[in-house]
N, C-alpha and C positions, 0 to 999 in steps of 0.2 A: 504494500500500500504506500502510495506517495502523497505528499501534501504540498500544495503550492500556496504560498502566502503572498498576497499583494497588498500594498499600502497605497492609499490615495487620499489626499487632503486630510490626513490624520485618522482615517478609518482603515481598519484591517479586514481583509476578506480572505477566506480560506476555501480551497477546493481540495477534496480528497478523492483519489481515484486509484484504480488498480490496473496494472499492466501484466497481471499474472497469466493472462490467456493469450494464446498464440494469434488468434484471429479477431480479437476484440479488446477495446478499452472501455471500462465501465466507470463513469463518473458516479461516485457513491454519495457525495454530499457537497454542497457549496453553501456557505453562510458568511454573514458579517459578524466578526468578533466584536462583542459589545463591551466586555470587561476592559477597563483601562489598566489594570495591574496584572502582571504575570504574562508569560508567553505561552503557557500550556493550553492546549485545546481542552475545553471542558469535558468532563467524563460523560455527560449525557450525549454530547456530540460523538464521542468515540464509540459509545455503545450503539448509537444509531448506525454508524458506519459499519460496525461489525455485523449487525443484523442485515444490513443491505448487501454486504459482501457475501454472506451465506446465500441470499436470494440470487445474487449475480452468478455465483458458482452453480447453483441449480439451473438457472436459465442457460448458462453457457453449455452445460452438459446436455441439456435437452435440445438445444439448437445446433450445437457443433459436435456432439457426440464424444466429448472428451474433456480433459482438464488441464 
């Protein structure tokens, strides 16, 4: 899983995606970071990404026949 962080006019945006699959890239989540302190991605966002990664894995297997 990879995370891209972009800053614009004092706001921080994060996009999380996976390149785990040979024939597809899945964007798992994109959001604006609201907290002004700390650089860590909030746990609730990480948990959401993990759930979406499992769904992406199932989708990939069903459409591409592999992992």
